[in-house]
Structure formats: C-alpha cells, structure tokens
C-alpha positions in Angstrom: -12.6 -10.7 -4.6 -12.5 -14.2 -3.6 -9.5 -14.2 -1.6 -10.7 -10.8 -0.3 -13.7 -12.4 1.1 -12.0 -15.7 2.3 -9.7 -13.6 4.0 -12.3 -11.6 6.0 -14.3 -14.7 6.8 -11.4 -16.3 8.5 -10.0 -13.5 10.4 -13.8 -13.1 12.0 -14.1 -16.8 12.5 -17.5 -16.8 10.3 -18.3 -18.5 6.9 -17.7 -16.8 3.8 -21.0 -17.6 2.5 -21.8 -14.8 5.4 -20.1 -12.1 3.3 -21.4 -10.2 0.2 -19.2 -8.3 -1.5 -21.5 -5.0 -0.6 -21.6 -6.3 3.2 -20.3 -3.4 5.5 -17.5 -4.4 7.2 -17.7 -3.1 10.6 -21.3 -4.8 10.9 -20.1 -8.6 10.2 -20.4 -10.6 12.8 -17.1 -11.0 15.2 -15.6 -7.6 13.5 -14.1 -5.1 15.2 -11.1 -2.5 14.7 -8.7 -4.7 15.3 -9.8 -7.9 13.3 -10.4 -5.5 10.3 -6.8 -4.4 10.5 -5.5 -8.2 10.7 -7.7 -8.6 7.3 -5.7 -5.5 5.8 -2.8 -6.8 7.5 -3.0 -10.1 5.8 -4.6 -8.7 2.6 -1.0 -6.8 2.2 0.8 -9.8 2.4 -1.3 -12.2 0.1 -1.1 -9.3 -2.9 2.3 -7.7 -1.9 0.7 -4.1 -1.5 0.9 -1.7 0.9 -2.1 0.5 1.5 -1.9 4.3 3.0 -3.6 5.0 6.3 -5.4 7.4 5.2 -7.0 4.8 2.4 -7.8 2.4 4.7 -10.2 4.2 6.6 -12.3 5.1 3.6 -12.8 1.3 3.1 -16.4 0.0 4.2 -17.1 -3.4 1.8 -15.2 -6.5 0.6 -15.6 -4.7 -3.0 -13.9 -1.4 -1.5 -11.1 -3.3 0.0 -10.7 -4.9 -3.4 -10.8 -2.0 -5.4 -8.0 -0.7 -3.8 -6.0 -3.7 -3.8 -6.5 -3.4 -8.0 -5.7 -0.2 -7.4 -2.4 -0.4 -5.4 -1.4 -2.8 -7.4 -1.6 -0.8 -10.5 0.7 2.3 -8.8 3.1 0.0 -7.8 3.6 -1.7 -11.1 
C-alpha cells in the first residue's frame, strides 16, 4: 500500500499525507486521466505486473489499486 500511495503522490505532485487508502483517485489534487495512467504504468514497472485495460477502469482508490496489484502478482506467479 505504501508504494502505491508514494507513487500516486509523486506523480500528482502532492504529499503522501494528502492521500488516504480510500481516497477517490480522480478527486485528488492534480489528478487527471493522463497522470493517473502514469501512476498505473509506474506501479506496473515497480511490481513487474501488467494489468488488463478493463481492470484499470474499475480502480477508483489506492486500496483498489493495491488489491489489483496483489491479484495480478498472484495470477502471474
């Protein structure tokens, strides 16, 4: 979870303390579709996973993104 929060904060140019596990990603300061896709791309690189496009569109919070990372890592193992 911490890495997801850190990568999100870094890409959006905000402090990690401004993001909670259940924050709505689209409502965070500086969030737009391009930046959020960059967050996802960075998370894919960090965790060496690749998400299906459809799965990404269902992600609305850092918690959901973390759950997606864990599920994908298990599926690829």
